[in-house]
C-alpha positions in Angstrom: -54.1 7.2 61.2 -51.2 5.4 59.4 -51.8 2.9 56.6 -50.6 0.1 58.7 -53.2 1.0 61.2 -55.9 1.2 58.6 -54.9 -2.2 57.4 -54.8 -3.8 61.0 -58.2 -2.2 61.8 -59.6 -3.5 58.4 -58.3 -7.0 59.2 -60.0 -7.0 62.7 -63.3 -5.7 61.4 -63.2 -8.5 58.8 -62.4 -11.2 61.4 -65.5 -9.9 63.4 -67.7 -10.3 60.3 -66.7 -13.9 59.6 -67.4 -14.7 63.2 -70.9 -13.5 62.9 -71.7 -14.5 59.2 -71.1 -17.4 57.0 -70.0 -16.0 53.5 -72.0 -17.9 50.9 -70.8 -16.4 47.6 -69.8 -13.5 45.5 -72.6 -11.3 44.3 -70.6 -8.8 42.4 -67.7 -6.5 42.2 -67.1 -2.8 41.9 -64.7 0.0 42.1 -64.5 -0.1 45.8 -64.6 -3.8 46.6 -67.0 -6.6 46.5 -70.7 -7.5 47.5 -71.1 -10.9 49.2 -74.2 -13.0 50.2 -73.9 -14.3 53.7 -75.9 -15.9 56.2 -76.0 -14.7 59.9 -74.9 -17.8 62.1 -77.0 -17.1 65.0 -80.4 -16.2 63.3 -80.0 -17.7 59.9 -81.0 -14.4 58.3 -79.5 -13.7 54.8 -77.7 -10.4 54.2 -75.5 -8.6 51.6 -72.1 -7.4 52.8 -70.1 -4.9 51.1 -66.4 -5.5 51.6 -64.5 -2.4 50.6 -61.0 -3.1 49.8 -60.0 -0.5 47.4 -61.3 2.6 49.3 -59.4 6.0 49.0 -59.5 8.1 52.2 -60.4 11.4 50.7 -63.5 13.6 51.6 -65.1 12.9 48.1 -65.0 9.4 48.5 -66.1 9.1 52.0 -69.2 11.3 51.0 -70.0 8.9 48.2 -69.8 5.8 50.6 -71.9 7.7 53.2 -74.4 8.5 50.8 -74.6 4.9 49.6 -75.0 3.6 53.0 -77.7 6.0 53.7 -79.5 4.7 50.6 -79.1 1.1 51.6 -80.4 1.8 55.0 -83.6 3.3 53.7 -84.4 0.2 51.6 
């Protein structure tokens, strides 16, 4: 996958997120991106969305992110 394809995919995914959630404010920033508090437009449920903007596509970083996702899902 080329970098231009990745950027296009990233933009289209974020476009879907903002159709579903109203971004309320920035919670924090980290090495890979930002965490934002958002509200589901349909249900009103509050969520935290991690928007990864500075993500390297190598095996080590991918494993770190997958581990983080698994930890968040278990909470």
